[in-house]
mmCIF file as gemmi writes it, N, C-alpha and C atoms, coordinates in Angstrom:
data_model
loop_
_atom_site.group_PDB
_atom_site.id
_atom_site.type_symbol
_atom_site.label_atom_id
_atom_site.label_alt_id
_atom_site.label_comp_id
_atom_site.label_asym_id
_atom_site.label_entity_id
_atom_site.label_seq_id
_atom_site.pdbx_PDB_ins_code
_atom_site.Cartn_x
_atom_site.Cartn_y
_atom_site.Cartn_z
_atom_site.occupancy
_atom_site.B_iso_or_equiv
_atom_site.pdbx_formal_charge
_atom_site.auth_seq_id
_atom_site.auth_asym_id
_atom_site.pdbx_PDB_model_num
ATOM 1 N N . MET Axp A 1 ? 65.735 13.11 9.282 1 0 ? 1 A 1
ATOM 2 C CA . MET Axp A 1 ? 64.838 12.654 8.246 1 0 ? 1 A 1
ATOM 3 C C . MET Axp A 1 ? 65.671 12.049 7.127 1 0 ? 1 A 1
ATOM 4 N N . GLU Axp A 2 ? 65.459 10.793 6.849 1 0 ? 2 A 1
ATOM 5 C CA . GLU Axp A 2 ? 66.157 10.139 5.76 1 0 ? 2 A 1
ATOM 6 C C . GLU Axp A 2 ? 65.175 9.841 4.646 1 0 ? 2 A 1
ATOM 7 N N . PHE Axp A 3 ? 65.624 9.998 3.441 1 0 ? 3 A 1
ATOM 8 C CA . PHE Axp A 3 ? 64.755 9.79 2.297 1 0 ? 3 A 1
ATOM 9 C C . PHE Axp A 3 ? 65.594 9.292 1.146 1 0 ? 3 A 1
ATOM 10 N N . GLY Axp A 4 ? 64.905 8.773 0.146 1 0 ? 4 A 1
ATOM 11 C CA . GLY Axp A 4 ? 65.579 8.303 -1.049 1 0 ? 4 A 1
ATOM 12 C C . GLY Axp A 4 ? 64.602 8.283 -2.204 1 0 ? 4 A 1
ATOM 13 N N . CYS Axp A 5 ? 65.132 8.079 -3.391 1 0 ? 5 A 1
ATOM 14 C CA . CYS Axp A 5 ? 64.317 8.037 -4.593 1 0 ? 5 A 1
ATOM 15 C C . CYS Axp A 5 ? 63.403 6.811 -4.553 1 0 ? 5 A 1
ATOM 16 N N . ALA Axp A 6 ? 62.139 7.007 -4.915 1 0 ? 6 A 1
ATOM 17 C CA . ALA Axp A 6 ? 61.177 5.898 -4.915 1 0 ? 6 A 1
ATOM 18 C C . ALA Axp A 6 ? 61.462 4.902 -6.039 1 0 ? 6 A 1
ATOM 19 N N . VAL Axp A 7 ? 62.177 5.335 -7.073 1 0 ? 7 A 1
ATOM 20 C CA . VAL Axp A 7 ? 62.455 4.46 -8.212 1 0 ? 7 A 1
ATOM 21 C C . VAL Axp A 7 ? 63.741 3.668 -7.991 1 0 ? 7 A 1
ATOM 22 N N . CYS Axp A 8 ? 64.839 4.378 -7.654 1 0 ? 8 A 1
ATOM 23 C CA . CYS Axp A 8 ? 66.143 3.699 -7.559 1 0 ? 8 A 1
ATOM 24 C C . CYS Axp A 8 ? 66.645 3.572 -6.118 1 0 ? 8 A 1
ATOM 25 N N . ASP Axp A 9 ? 65.937 4.139 -5.142 1 0 ? 9 A 1
ATOM 26 C CA . ASP Axp A 9 ? 66.262 4.059 -3.72 1 0 ? 9 A 1
ATOM 27 C C . ASP Axp A 9 ? 67.596 4.714 -3.375 1 0 ? 9 A 1
ATOM 28 N N . LYS Axp A 10 ? 68.062 5.633 -4.232 1 0 ? 10 A 1
ATOM 29 C CA . LYS Axp A 10 ? 69.328 6.34 -3.995 1 0 ? 10 A 1
ATOM 30 C C . LYS Axp A 10 ? 69.076 7.542 -3.094 1 0 ? 10 A 1
ATOM 31 N N . GLU Axp A 11 ? 69.94 7.738 -2.108 1 0 ? 11 A 1
ATOM 32 C CA . GLU Axp A 11 ? 69.843 8.923 -1.26 1 0 ? 11 A 1
ATOM 33 C C . GLU Axp A 11 ? 70.577 10.069 -1.93 1 0 ? 11 A 1
ATOM 34 N N . PRO Axp A 12 ? 69.946 11.253 -2.026 1 0 ? 12 A 1
ATOM 35 C CA . PRO Axp A 12 ? 70.617 12.375 -2.681 1 0 ? 12 A 1
ATOM 36 C C . PRO Axp A 12 ? 71.792 12.902 -1.868 1 0 ? 12 A 1
ATOM 37 N N . GLU Axp A 13 ? 72.812 13.363 -2.576 1 0 ? 13 A 1
ATOM 38 C CA . GLU Axp A 13 ? 73.991 13.941 -1.946 1 0 ? 13 A 1
ATOM 39 C C . GLU Axp A 13 ? 73.768 15.43 -1.705 1 0 ? 13 A 1
ATOM 40 N N . ILE Axp A 14 ? 74.654 16.044 -0.929 1 0 ? 14 A 1
ATOM 41 C CA . ILE Axp A 14 ? 74.562 17.469 -0.645 1 0 ? 14 A 1
ATOM 42 C C . ILE Axp A 14 ? 74.7 18.257 -1.948 1 0 ? 14 A 1
ATOM 43 N N . GLY Axp A 15 ? 73.798 19.202 -2.176 1 0 ? 15 A 1
ATOM 44 C CA . GLY Axp A 15 ? 73.8 20.001 -3.385 1 0 ? 15 A 1
ATOM 45 C C . GLY Axp A 15 ? 73.028 19.396 -4.535 1 0 ? 15 A 1
ATOM 46 N N . GLU Axp A 16 ? 72.509 18.192 -4.375 1 0 ? 16 A 1
ATOM 47 C CA . GLU Axp A 16 ? 71.759 17.528 -5.435 1 0 ? 16 A 1
ATOM 48 C C . GLU Axp A 16 ? 70.269 17.888 -5.329 1 0 ? 16 A 1
ATOM 49 N N . ARG Axp A 17 ? 69.598 17.882 -6.471 1 0 ? 17 A 1
ATOM 50 C CA . ARG Axp A 17 ? 68.169 18.187 -6.48 1 0 ? 17 A 1
ATOM 51 C C . ARG Axp A 17 ? 67.353 16.908 -6.347 1 0 ? 17 A 1
ATOM 52 N N . PHE Axp A 18 ? 66.192 17.04 -5.682 1 0 ? 18 A 1
ATOM 53 C CA . PHE Axp A 18 ? 65.224 15.965 -5.701 1 0 ? 18 A 1
ATOM 54 C C . PHE Axp A 18 ? 63.839 16.585 -5.744 1 0 ? 18 A 1
ATOM 55 N N . PHE Axp A 19 ? 62.848 15.791 -6.082 1 0 ? 19 A 1
ATOM 56 C CA . PHE Axp A 19 ? 61.516 16.309 -6.335 1 0 ? 19 A 1
ATOM 57 C C . PHE Axp A 19 ? 60.484 15.538 -5.532 1 0 ? 19 A 1
ATOM 58 N N . ILE Axp A 20 ? 59.46 16.248 -5.086 1 0 ? 20 A 1
ATOM 59 C CA . ILE Axp A 20 ? 58.302 15.605 -4.471 1 0 ? 20 A 1
ATOM 60 C C . ILE Axp A 20 ? 57.155 15.763 -5.456 1 0 ? 20 A 1
ATOM 61 N N . VAL Axp A 21 ? 56.599 14.646 -5.912 1 0 ? 21 A 1
ATOM 62 C CA . VAL Axp A 21 ? 55.49 14.649 -6.86 1 0 ? 21 A 1
ATOM 63 C C . VAL Axp A 21 ? 54.235 14.261 -6.089 1 0 ? 21 A 1
ATOM 64 N N . ARG Axp A 22 ? 53.258 15.151 -6.095 1 0 ? 22 A 1
ATOM 65 C CA . ARG Axp A 22 ? 51.978 14.871 -5.441 1 0 ? 22 A 1
ATOM 66 C C . ARG Axp A 22 ? 50.943 14.629 -6.524 1 0 ? 22 A 1
ATOM 67 N N . SER Axp A 23 ? 50.277 13.488 -6.471 1 0 ? 23 A 1
ATOM 68 C CA . SER Axp A 23 ? 49.253 13.173 -7.467 1 0 ? 23 A 1
ATOM 69 C C . SER Axp A 23 ? 48.114 12.416 -6.791 1 0 ? 23 A 1
ATOM 70 N N . MET Axp A 24 ? 47.075 12.186 -7.537 1 0 ? 24 A 1
ATOM 71 C CA . MET Axp A 24 ? 45.907 11.473 -7.019 1 0 ? 24 A 1
ATOM 72 C C . MET Axp A 24 ? 45.845 10.1 -7.668 1 0 ? 24 A 1
ATOM 73 N N . ILE Axp A 25 ? 45.504 9.091 -6.875 1 0 ? 25 A 1
ATOM 74 C CA . ILE Axp A 25 ? 45.285 7.756 -7.422 1 0 ? 25 A 1
ATOM 75 C C . ILE Axp A 25 ? 43.896 7.299 -7.008 1 0 ? 25 A 1
ATOM 76 N N . LYS Axp A 26 ? 43.379 6.343 -7.734 1 0 ? 26 A 1
ATOM 77 C CA . LYS Axp A 26 ? 42.09 5.772 -7.387 1 0 ? 26 A 1
ATOM 78 C C . LYS Axp A 26 ? 42.342 4.377 -6.826 1 0 ? 26 A 1
ATOM 79 N N . THR Axp A 27 ? 41.892 4.123 -5.598 1 0 ? 27 A 1
ATOM 80 C CA . THR Axp A 27 ? 42.116 2.835 -4.964 1 0 ? 27 A 1
ATOM 81 C C . THR Axp A 27 ? 41.153 1.79 -5.531 1 0 ? 27 A 1
ATOM 82 N N . ARG Axp A 28 ? 41.299 0.555 -5.116 1 0 ? 28 A 1
ATOM 83 C CA . ARG Axp A 28 ? 40.472 -0.536 -5.643 1 0 ? 28 A 1
ATOM 84 C C . ARG Axp A 28 ? 38.98 -0.323 -5.386 1 0 ? 28 A 1
ATOM 85 N N . ASN Axp A 29 ? 38.649 0.319 -4.264 1 0 ? 29 A 1
ATOM 86 C CA . ASN Axp A 29 ? 37.232 0.536 -3.965 1 0 ? 29 A 1
ATOM 87 C C . ASN Axp A 29 ? 36.715 1.854 -4.533 1 0 ? 29 A 1
ATOM 88 N N . GLY Axp A 30 ? 37.482 2.496 -5.411 1 0 ? 30 A 1
ATOM 89 C CA . GLY Axp A 30 ? 37.019 3.682 -6.115 1 0 ? 30 A 1
ATOM 90 C C . GLY Axp A 30 ? 37.25 5.004 -5.418 1 0 ? 30 A 1
ATOM 91 N N . VAL Axp A 31 ? 37.911 4.997 -4.275 1 0 ? 31 A 1
ATOM 92 C CA . VAL Axp A 31 ? 38.186 6.228 -3.541 1 0 ? 31 A 1
ATOM 93 C C . VAL Axp A 31 ? 39.449 6.873 -4.096 1 0 ? 31 A 1
ATOM 94 N N . ARG Axp A 32 ? 39.399 8.196 -4.313 1 0 ? 32 A 1
ATOM 95 C CA . ARG Axp A 32 ? 40.585 8.923 -4.776 1 0 ? 32 A 1
ATOM 96 C C . ARG Axp A 32 ? 41.409 9.324 -3.567 1 0 ? 32 A 1
ATOM 97 N N . GLN Axp A 33 ? 42.715 9.098 -3.66 1 0 ? 33 A 1
ATOM 98 C CA . GLN Axp A 33 ? 43.605 9.346 -2.541 1 0 ? 33 A 1
ATOM 99 C C . GLN Axp A 33 ? 44.856 10.061 -3.029 1 0 ? 33 A 1
ATOM 100 N N . GLY Axp A 34 ? 45.312 11.05 -2.26 1 0 ? 34 A 1
ATOM 101 C CA . GLY Axp A 34 ? 46.532 11.772 -2.607 1 0 ? 34 A 1
ATOM 102 C C . GLY Axp A 34 ? 47.769 10.982 -2.231 1 0 ? 34 A 1
ATOM 103 N N . VAL Axp A 35 ? 48.769 11.003 -3.102 1 0 ? 35 A 1
ATOM 104 C CA . VAL Axp A 35 ? 50.006 10.273 -2.882 1 0 ? 35 A 1
ATOM 105 C C . VAL Axp A 35 ? 51.185 11.21 -3.145 1 0 ? 35 A 1
ATOM 106 N N . SER Axp A 36 ? 52.165 11.178 -2.274 1 0 ? 36 A 1
ATOM 107 C CA . SER Axp A 36 ? 53.394 11.948 -2.466 1 0 ? 36 A 1
ATOM 108 C C . SER Axp A 36 ? 54.555 10.981 -2.643 1 0 ? 36 A 1
ATOM 109 N N . VAL Axp A 37 ? 55.365 11.228 -3.675 1 0 ? 37 A 1
ATOM 110 C CA . VAL Axp A 37 ? 56.494 10.36 -3.99 1 0 ? 37 A 1
ATOM 111 C C . VAL Axp A 37 ? 57.732 11.228 -4.132 1 0 ? 37 A 1
ATOM 112 N N . ILE Axp A 38 ? 58.845 10.81 -3.541 1 0 ? 38 A 1
ATOM 113 C CA . ILE Axp A 38 ? 60.123 11.507 -3.676 1 0 ? 38 A 1
ATOM 114 C C . ILE Axp A 38 ? 60.929 10.811 -4.767 1 0 ? 38 A 1
ATOM 115 N N . VAL Axp A 39 ? 61.408 11.602 -5.74 1 0 ? 39 A 1
ATOM 116 C CA . VAL Axp A 39 ? 62.216 11.039 -6.82 1 0 ? 39 A 1
ATOM 117 C C . VAL Axp A 39 ? 63.435 11.914 -7.072 1 0 ? 39 A 1
ATOM 118 N N . CYS Axp A 40 ? 64.489 11.304 -7.591 1 0 ? 40 A 1
ATOM 119 C CA . CYS Axp A 40 ? 65.701 12.048 -7.928 1 0 ? 40 A 1
ATOM 120 C C . CYS Axp A 40 ? 65.53 12.702 -9.302 1 0 ? 40 A 1
ATOM 121 N N . ALA Axp A 41 ? 66.458 13.566 -9.662 1 0 ? 41 A 1
ATOM 122 C CA . ALA Axp A 41 ? 66.374 14.293 -10.93 1 0 ? 41 A 1
ATOM 123 C C . ALA Axp A 41 ? 66.41 13.345 -12.13 1 0 ? 41 A 1
ATOM 124 N N . GLY Axp A 42 ? 67.071 12.225 -11.999 1 0 ? 42 A 1
ATOM 125 C CA . GLY Axp A 42 ? 67.157 11.276 -13.107 1 0 ? 42 A 1
ATOM 126 C C . GLY Axp A 42 ? 65.874 10.52 -13.377 1 0 ? 42 A 1
ATOM 127 N N . HIS Axp A 43 ? 64.969 10.459 -12.408 1 0 ? 43 A 1
ATOM 128 C CA . HIS Axp A 43 ? 63.738 9.692 -12.576 1 0 ? 43 A 1
ATOM 129 C C . HIS Axp A 43 ? 62.481 10.552 -12.541 1 0 ? 43 A 1
ATOM 130 N N . ILE Axp A 44 ? 62.625 11.889 -12.568 1 0 ? 44 A 1
ATOM 131 C CA . ILE Axp A 44 ? 61.445 12.752 -12.488 1 0 ? 44 A 1
ATOM 132 C C . ILE Axp A 44 ? 60.548 12.58 -13.711 1 0 ? 44 A 1
ATOM 133 N N . ALA Axp A 45 ? 61.1 12.402 -14.893 1 0 ? 45 A 1
ATOM 134 C CA . ALA Axp A 45 ? 60.282 12.257 -16.099 1 0 ? 45 A 1
ATOM 135 C C . ALA Axp A 45 ? 59.447 10.985 -16.04 1 0 ? 45 A 1
ATOM 136 N N . LYS Axp A 46 ? 60.03 9.906 -15.572 1 0 ? 46 A 1
ATOM 137 C CA . LYS Axp A 46 ? 59.307 8.636 -15.468 1 0 ? 46 A 1
ATOM 138 C C . LYS Axp A 46 ? 58.146 8.754 -14.486 1 0 ? 46 A 1
ATOM 139 N N . GLU Axp A 47 ? 58.388 9.388 -13.352 1 0 ? 47 A 1
ATOM 140 C CA . GLU Axp A 47 ? 57.346 9.521 -12.34 1 0 ? 47 A 1
ATOM 141 C C . GLU Axp A 47 ? 56.254 10.486 -12.79 1 0 ? 47 A 1
ATOM 142 N N . LEU Axp A 48 ? 56.633 11.582 -13.45 1 0 ? 48 A 1
ATOM 143 C CA . LEU Axp A 48 ? 55.631 12.532 -13.941 1 0 ? 48 A 1
ATOM 144 C C . LEU Axp A 48 ? 54.747 11.891 -15.001 1 0 ? 48 A 1
ATOM 145 N N . HIS Axp A 49 ? 55.332 11.054 -15.851 1 0 ? 49 A 1
ATOM 146 C CA . HIS Axp A 49 ? 54.538 10.37 -16.873 1 0 ? 49 A 1
ATOM 147 C C . HIS Axp A 49 ? 53.496 9.472 -16.207 1 0 ? 49 A 1
ATOM 148 N N . ARG Axp A 50 ? 53.905 8.729 -15.199 1 0 ? 50 A 1
ATOM 149 C CA . ARG Axp A 50 ? 52.975 7.853 -14.493 1 0 ? 50 A 1
ATOM 150 C C . ARG Axp A 50 ? 51.903 8.67 -13.766 1 0 ? 50 A 1
ATOM 151 N N . ALA Axp A 51 ? 52.31 9.765 -13.142 1 0 ? 51 A 1
ATOM 152 C CA . ALA Axp A 51 ? 51.375 10.577 -12.366 1 0 ? 51 A 1
ATOM 153 C C . ALA Axp A 51 ? 50.34 11.245 -13.263 1 0 ? 51 A 1
ATOM 154 N N . THR Axp A 52 ? 50.759 11.742 -14.419 1 0 ? 52 A 1
ATOM 155 C CA . THR Axp A 52 ? 49.807 12.44 -15.277 1 0 ? 52 A 1
ATOM 156 C C . THR Axp A 52 ? 48.883 11.474 -16.002 1 0 ? 52 A 1
ATOM 157 N N . ARG Axp A 53 ? 49.264 10.217 -16.129 1 0 ? 53 A 1
ATOM 158 C CA . ARG Axp A 53 ? 48.323 9.245 -16.683 1 0 ? 53 A 1
ATOM 159 C C . ARG Axp A 53 ? 47.196 8.985 -15.695 1 0 ? 53 A 1
ATOM 160 N N . ILE Axp A 54 ? 47.508 8.999 -14.407 1 0 ? 54 A 1
ATOM 161 C CA . ILE Axp A 54 ? 46.51 8.737 -13.376 1 0 ? 54 A 1
ATOM 162 C C . ILE Axp A 54 ? 45.618 9.956 -13.165 1 0 ? 54 A 1
ATOM 163 N N . ASP Axp A 55 ? 46.209 11.122 -13.132 1 0 ? 55 A 1
ATOM 164 C CA . ASP Axp A 55 ? 45.476 12.348 -12.847 1 0 ? 55 A 1
ATOM 165 C C . ASP Axp A 55 ? 46.054 13.457 -13.715 1 0 ? 55 A 1
ATOM 166 N N . GLU Axp A 56 ? 45.21 14.351 -14.184 1 0 ? 56 A 1
ATOM 167 C CA . GLU Axp A 56 ? 45.679 15.433 -15.042 1 0 ? 56 A 1
ATOM 168 C C . GLU Axp A 56 ? 46.599 16.396 -14.316 1 0 ? 56 A 1
ATOM 169 N N . GLN Axp A 57 ? 46.454 16.534 -13.006 1 0 ? 57 A 1
ATOM 170 C CA . GLN Axp A 57 ? 47.269 17.472 -12.258 1 0 ? 57 A 1
ATOM 171 C C . GLN Axp A 57 ? 48.24 16.729 -11.352 1 0 ? 57 A 1
ATOM 172 N N . ALA Axp A 58 ? 49.509 16.995 -11.539 1 0 ? 58 A 1
ATOM 173 C CA . ALA Axp A 58 ? 50.537 16.48 -10.642 1 0 ? 58 A 1
ATOM 174 C C . ALA Axp A 58 ? 51.331 17.682 -10.169 1 0 ? 58 A 1
ATOM 175 N N . PHE Axp A 59 ? 51.353 17.891 -8.872 1 0 ? 59 A 1
ATOM 176 C CA . PHE Axp A 59 ? 52.047 19.039 -8.309 1 0 ? 59 A 1
ATOM 177 C C . PHE Axp A 59 ? 53.468 18.634 -7.967 1 0 ? 59 A 1
ATOM 178 N N . VAL Axp A 60 ? 54.428 19.417 -8.423 1 0 ? 60 A 1
ATOM 179 C CA . VAL Axp A 60 ? 55.834 19.082 -8.234 1 0 ? 60 A 1
ATOM 180 C C . VAL Axp A 60 ? 56.495 20.176 -7.415 1 0 ? 60 A 1
ATOM 181 N N . GLN Axp A 61 ? 57.216 19.778 -6.37 1 0 ? 61 A 1
ATOM 182 C CA . GLN Axp A 61 ? 58.041 20.691 -5.601 1 0 ? 61 A 1
ATOM 183 C C . GLN Axp A 61 ? 59.487 20.243 -5.753 1 0 ? 61 A 1
ATOM 184 N N . GLU Axp A 62 ? 60.361 21.211 -5.973 1 0 ? 62 A 1
ATOM 185 C CA . GLU Axp A 62 ? 61.776 20.904 -6.13 1 0 ? 62 A 1
ATOM 186 C C . GLU Axp A 62 ? 62.519 21.372 -4.893 1 0 ? 62 A 1
ATOM 187 N N . TYR Axp A 63 ? 63.406 20.539 -4.386 1 0 ? 63 A 1
ATOM 188 C CA . TYR Axp A 63 ? 64.206 20.865 -3.219 1 0 ? 63 A 1
ATOM 189 C C . TYR Axp A 63 ? 65.678 20.678 -3.547 1 0 ? 63 A 1
ATOM 190 N N . LEU Axp A 64 ? 66.505 21.442 -2.889 1 0 ? 64 A 1
ATOM 191 C CA . LEU Axp A 64 ? 67.949 21.279 -2.982 1 0 ? 64 A 1
ATOM 192 C C . LEU Axp A 64 ? 68.413 20.748 -1.632 1 0 ? 64 A 1
ATOM 193 N N . VAL Axp A 65 ? 69.186 19.696 -1.646 1 0 ? 65 A 1
ATOM 194 C CA . VAL Axp A 65 ? 69.651 19.099 -0.402 1 0 ? 65 A 1
ATOM 195 C C . VAL Axp A 65 ? 70.727 19.994 0.202 1 0 ? 65 A 1
ATOM 196 N N . ALA Axp A 66 ? 70.441 20.544 1.393 1 0 ? 66 A 1
ATOM 197 C CA . ALA Axp A 66 ? 71.376 21.461 2.048 1 0 ? 66 A 1
ATOM 198 C C . ALA Axp A 66 ? 72.411 20.7 2.874 1 0 ? 66 A 1
ATOM 199 N N . THR Axp A 67 ? 71.963 19.769 3.678 1 0 ? 67 A 1
ATOM 200 C CA . THR Axp A 67 ? 72.858 18.926 4.469 1 0 ? 67 A 1
ATOM 201 C C . THR Axp A 67 ? 72.373 17.492 4.327 1 0 ? 67 A 1
ATOM 202 N N . LYS Axp A 68 ? 73.153 16.564 4.788 1 0 ? 68 A 1
ATOM 203 C CA . LYS Axp A 68 ? 72.772 15.157 4.656 1 0 ? 68 A 1
ATOM 204 C C . LYS Axp A 68 ? 71.487 14.899 5.444 1 0 ? 68 A 1
ATOM 205 N N . GLY Axp A 69 ? 70.428 14.531 4.745 1 0 ? 69 A 1
ATOM 206 C CA . GLY Axp A 69 ? 69.171 14.198 5.4 1 0 ? 69 A 1
ATOM 207 C C . GLY Axp A 69 ? 68.242 15.366 5.627 1 0 ? 69 A 1
ATOM 208 N N . GLU Axp A 70 ? 68.6 16.579 5.195 1 0 ? 70 A 1
ATOM 209 C CA . GLU Axp A 70 ? 67.714 17.727 5.374 1 0 ? 70 A 1
ATOM 210 C C . GLU Axp A 70 ? 67.55 18.46 4.053 1 0 ? 70 A 1
ATOM 211 N N . ALA Axp A 71 ? 66.37 18.997 3.85 1 0 ? 71 A 1
ATOM 212 C CA . ALA Axp A 71 ? 66.088 19.736 2.619 1 0 ? 71 A 1
ATOM 213 C C . ALA Axp A 71 ? 65.989 21.215 2.921 1 0 ? 71 A 1
ATOM 214 N N . ARG Axp A 72 ? 66.378 22.012 1.934 1 0 ? 72 A 1
ATOM 215 C CA . ARG Axp A 72 ? 66.259 23.465 2.08 1 0 ? 72 A 1
ATOM 216 C C . ARG Axp A 72 ? 65.234 23.964 1.091 1 0 ? 72 A 1
């Protein structure tokens, strides 16, 4: 499984933290849809600001990278 930050497209190194932000967006036809975005520690504030403007609740999970390409 390979992943990277949605903002800067950087792949996290071993021992680095990254976050999964789950929020709701409203599509063009008015349907609410859940979206999950992976961001690095440097861009979590920017993504949380955007997510909370769209929806009052943004669920955040924090992961520590155990090996290259895997989360613990």
